[in-house]
C-alpha positions in Angstrom: -51.8 38.2 56.8 -51.1 36.4 60.0 -51.4 33.0 58.4 -48.9 33.8 55.7 -46.5 35.3 58.3 -46.7 32.2 60.5 -46.4 29.8 57.5 -43.3 31.7 56.3 -41.8 31.7 59.8 -42.4 28.0 60.2 -40.7 27.2 56.9 -37.7 29.5 57.5 -37.1 29.0 61.2 -35.6 25.8 62.8 -38.2 23.9 64.8 -36.2 24.5 68.0 -36.7 28.2 67.7 -40.4 28.3 66.7 -41.6 29.3 70.2 -39.0 32.0 70.5 -39.9 33.5 67.1 -43.6 33.5 68.1 -42.7 35.2 71.3 -40.7 37.9 69.6 -43.4 38.5 67.0 -46.1 38.8 69.7 -43.9 41.1 71.8 -43.1 43.4 68.9 -46.7 43.7 67.6 -48.3 43.9 71.0 -45.6 46.1 72.4 -45.9 48.7 69.7 -49.6 49.3 70.3 -49.2 51.4 73.5 -46.5 53.5 71.7 -48.8 54.0 68.7 -51.7 55.0 71.0 -49.6 57.5 72.9 -48.3 59.0 69.6 -51.9 59.2 68.2 -53.1 60.9 71.4 -50.2 63.4 71.3 -50.9 64.2 67.7 -54.6 64.7 68.5 -53.7 67.1 71.3 -51.0 69.0 69.3 -52.9 69.2 66.0 -56.6 68.1 66.1 -58.4 64.8 65.7 -59.0 65.0 61.9 -55.4 65.8 61.3 -54.3 62.9 63.6 -56.6 60.6 61.6 -55.2 61.9 58.4 -51.6 61.2 59.6 -52.7 57.7 60.7 -54.3 57.0 57.3 -51.1 58.1 55.5 -49.0 55.9 57.7 -51.1 52.9 56.6 -49.4 53.2 53.2 -45.9 52.6 54.6 -46.2 48.8 55.0 -47.6 48.5 51.4 -44.6 50.5 50.1 -42.2 48.3 52.0 -43.8 45.1 50.7 -43.7 46.5 47.1 -40.0 47.2 47.4 -39.2 43.8 49.0 -38.4 40.5 47.4 -41.6 39.1 49.0 -43.5 40.5 46.0 -41.7 38.1 43.6 -42.5 34.9 45.7 -44.7 32.5 43.8 -44.3 29.6 46.2 -43.1 29.1 49.7 -39.3 28.9 49.9 -37.6 25.6 50.7 -34.5 25.7 52.8 -31.6 23.5 51.7 -31.1 20.4 53.7 -27.8 20.5 55.5 -25.3 18.0 54.4 -25.1 15.0 56.6 -21.7 14.4 58.3 -20.6 10.8 57.8 -20.0 8.9 61.0 -16.4 8.6 62.1 -14.7 5.3 61.5 -13.5 3.4 64.4 -9.8 3.0 64.8 -8.8 6.1 62.8 -7.6 9.4 64.2 
């Protein structure tokens, strides 16, 4: 999954913003792990461990449902961004 994500990001994002996009992606994915661990621990305390595992297993279905409902499912090839139109150079002596 990471290879497809990075390939898509490299195609759709301007080269000047590649590092920023990678930083945001890493921050979001790594930053959500402590929150998920705290939530799982709280569920295990409030309910019990098998119930917390069942909730976690059910939550694994959410990304699949989101992908099935998204336009990514219809992609058969990597998208190609249109090349911006070149601005002709200004002529000397005109204003």
